[in-house]
C-alpha positions in Angstrom: 2.4 -12.3 -19.0 5.6 -12.1 -20.9 8.9 -13.4 -19.9 9.9 -10.3 -18.0 7.0 -10.3 -15.9 7.4 -13.9 -15.2 10.9 -13.4 -14.2 10.0 -10.4 -11.9 6.9 -12.3 -10.4 9.0 -15.2 -9.5 11.9 -13.3 -8.1 9.4 -11.1 -6.1 7.8 -14.2 -4.6 11.4 -15.7 -3.7 12.4 -12.5 -2.1 9.2 -12.6 0.2 6.4 -11.0 -1.7 3.0 -12.2 -1.1 1.2 -10.3 -4.2 2.6 -8.9 -7.4 0.7 -7.2 -10.0 1.7 -5.0 -13.1 -0.2 -2.0 -14.7 0.1 0.8 -17.2 -0.4 4.4 -17.0 -1.4 6.6 -19.8 1.0 9.4 -18.4 3.9 8.5 -15.8 2.6 8.9 -12.2 5.2 11.1 -11.1 7.1 14.1 -12.8 10.4 12.9 -11.4 10.3 10.1 -14.0 8.1 11.1 -17.0 9.3 8.1 -19.2 8.4 5.4 -16.5 4.7 4.7 -17.4 4.5 1.0 -16.2 4.6 -0.1 -12.8 4.8 -3.2 -10.5 2.8 -3.4 -7.4 4.3 -5.6 -4.5 2.8 -6.5 -1.2 3.7 -8.4 1.9 1.1 -9.6 4.5 1.3 -8.6 8.3 1.2 -11.3 10.8 -2.3 -12.2 12.2 -0.8 -12.7 15.5 0.6 -9.5 15.7 -2.6 -7.6 14.5 -4.5 -9.5 17.2 -2.5 -7.5 19.8 -4.1 -4.3 18.9 -7.1 -3.3 21.0 -7.9 0.3 21.5 -4.4 1.5 20.7 -1.4 0.2 18.7 1.2 -2.2 20.6 5.3 -1.8 20.4 5.2 -5.3 18.8 3.1 -3.9 16.0 5.0 -0.8 15.5 8.2 -3.1 15.1 6.3 -5.4 12.8 5.2 -2.6 10.8 8.8 -1.1 10.4 10.0 -4.6 9.5 7.4 -5.0 6.6 8.4 -1.8 5.4 12.1 -2.7 5.4 11.2 -6.1 3.8 9.4 -4.3 0.9 12.0 -1.7 0.3 14.5 -4.4 0.0 12.3 -6.5 -2.4 11.9 -3.2 -4.6 15.4 -2.4 -4.6 16.3 -5.9 -5.9 13.5 -6.0 -8.3 14.8 -2.7 -9.7 18.2 -4.1 -10.2 17.1 -7.2 -11.8 14.6 -5.2 -14.3 18.0 -2.8 -15.2 19.9 -6.0 -15.9 17.2 -6.8 -18.3 17.9 -3.8 -20.1 15.2 -1.4 -19.0 14.7 1.5 -16.4 13.4 1.0 -13.0 12.7 3.3 -10.2 11.8 1.8 -6.7 9.5 3.7 -4.6 9.7 3.1 -0.8 6.7 1.5 1.1 6.5 4.6 3.6 7.2 7.9 1.6 5.8 11.4 1.4 6.7 14.4 -0.5 7.8 16.4 2.7 6.6 19.5 4.3 4.6 20.5 1.2 2.4 17.6 0.9 3.2 15.4 4.0 0.1 13.2 3.4 0.9 12.4 -0.4 3.3 10.1 -1.7 5.6 10.5 -4.7 3.5 7.7 -6.3 0.3 6.4 -4.5 0.9 2.5 -3.9 -2.8 2.2 -3.6 -3.5 3.5 -7.0 -0.8 1.2 -8.5 -2.3 -1.7 -6.7 -5.8 -1.1 -7.9 -4.8 -0.7 -11.4 -2.8 -3.9 -11.1 -5.9 -5.6 -10.1 -4.9 -6.6 -6.6 -7.7 -5.0 -4.8 -9.5 -1.6 -4.1 -9.3 1.2 -1.6 -11.9 0.8 1.0 -14.0 3.1 3.2 -11.1 2.9 5.7 -8.8 4.5 2.9 -6.7 1.5 3.1 -5.9 -0.8 0.2 -7.8 -4.0 0.6 -6.5 -6.9 -1.3 -8.6 -9.7 -2.6 -6.6 -12.4 -0.7 -5.5 -10.8 2.6 -8.0 -8.0 3.1 -6.2 -4.7 4.6 -3.6 -6.4 6.6 -0.8 -5.8 3.9 2.0 -3.3 3.3 2.6 -1.9 -0.4 5.6 -0.7 -2.4 6.1 0.1 -6.1 8.7 -0.1 -9.0 8.1 2.2 -11.9 9.6 1.2 -15.1 9.5 1.0 -18.8 9.7 -2.6 -19.1 7.0 -4.0 -21.5 3.8 -5.3 -19.9 1.5 -7.4 -21.9 -1.0 -8.6 -19.5 -2.6 -7.2 -16.5 -5.5 -8.2 -14.0 -8.9 -6.5 -14.4 -9.8 -3.9 -11.8 -11.7 -5.3 -9.0 -15.1 -3.8 -7.7 -15.2 -2.2 -4.3 -16.3 -4.7 -1.9 -17.1 -2.7 1.3 -21.0 -2.5 0.8 -22.8 -1.2 3.7 -20.3 -1.8 6.2 -18.9 1.0 8.3 -17.0 -0.6 11.1 -13.7 1.1 10.5 -15.6 4.5 10.7 -17.1 3.8 14.3 -13.8 2.0 15.4 -11.5 5.1 14.5 -10.8 6.7 17.9 -9.8 10.0 15.8 -13.0 10.1 13.9 -10.9 10.6 10.7 -12.9 8.1 8.6 -15.9 9.3 7.0 -17.4 6.0 6.2 -17.8 6.6 2.4 -16.4 5.1 -0.7 -13.4 7.0 -2.4 -14.3 9.0 -5.3 -13.4 8.3 -8.8 -11.5 11.5 -9.1 -9.2 10.5 -6.3 -10.7 12.7 -3.5 -9.8 11.3 0.0 -12.4 9.4 2.0 -10.4 10.1 5.1 -8.8 13.0 7.1 -5.0 12.1 7.2 -4.2 15.2 9.3 -6.7 14.2 11.9 -5.5 10.7 11.8 -1.7 11.8 12.1 -2.7 14.5 14.8 -4.4 11.8 16.9 -1.4 9.3 16.8 1.0 11.9 17.7 -1.1 13.0 20.7 -2.3 9.7 21.8 0.3 6.9 21.0 3.4 9.0 21.4 4.9 6.2 23.5 4.6 3.8 20.7 7.0 4.8 17.5 6.4 8.4 18.5 2.9 8.1 17.4 3.5 7.0 14.0 1.1 3.8 13.8 -2.5 3.1 14.9 -3.6 -0.1 13.0 -7.1 0.0 14.5 -8.8 0.5 11.3 -7.0 -2.4 10.0 -7.8 -4.7 13.1 -11.3 -4.2 12.7 -11.7 -4.8 9.0 -14.1 -8.1 8.3 -12.2 -8.5 4.9 -9.0 -9.6 7.0 -11.3 -12.8 8.0 
């Protein structure tokens, strides 16, 4: 790990990040910044006590916690990007919760999960969630795209779901296929079905924007 990576890692941990990783893409992951082919992945762990309140539906305390985790990640990413710029490089923070709007409502400008996987922090599970080696699926992610040199990265981890299908049977929307994601990036969940169910059934909790059941049942969290 070079000096710049060490500085960013230490600052990210100081600001509240639980995981930090680095990776390089052959081509930039977004057309918005074709010169930014390197990325920093950051993650914060969700509270075990808060997740324990989820049963067959999300709770308001989980919704508030989810939003707070996103806000923390956005703040960390913003401040890391400023530090990278101070070191003489370009940096673009990408918010924890983001999409491309009505034309691609279930697709982010940058896939935080892809960046985290390439950074060696974990893998995408059958639940469609990123599963970290240390904290399972009980995390939230954000990304900083940059041209800061990256000398060392962690190896990509092998998927660890095995034969487990707990998330498939627990999903009230029936949106989880119970299969591993394909190497070409094809989804192993139905995001539209997930979103539609949340809006119909959990409208009283954050206007149907969260669920968390698939996180709660994932055995990797234990």
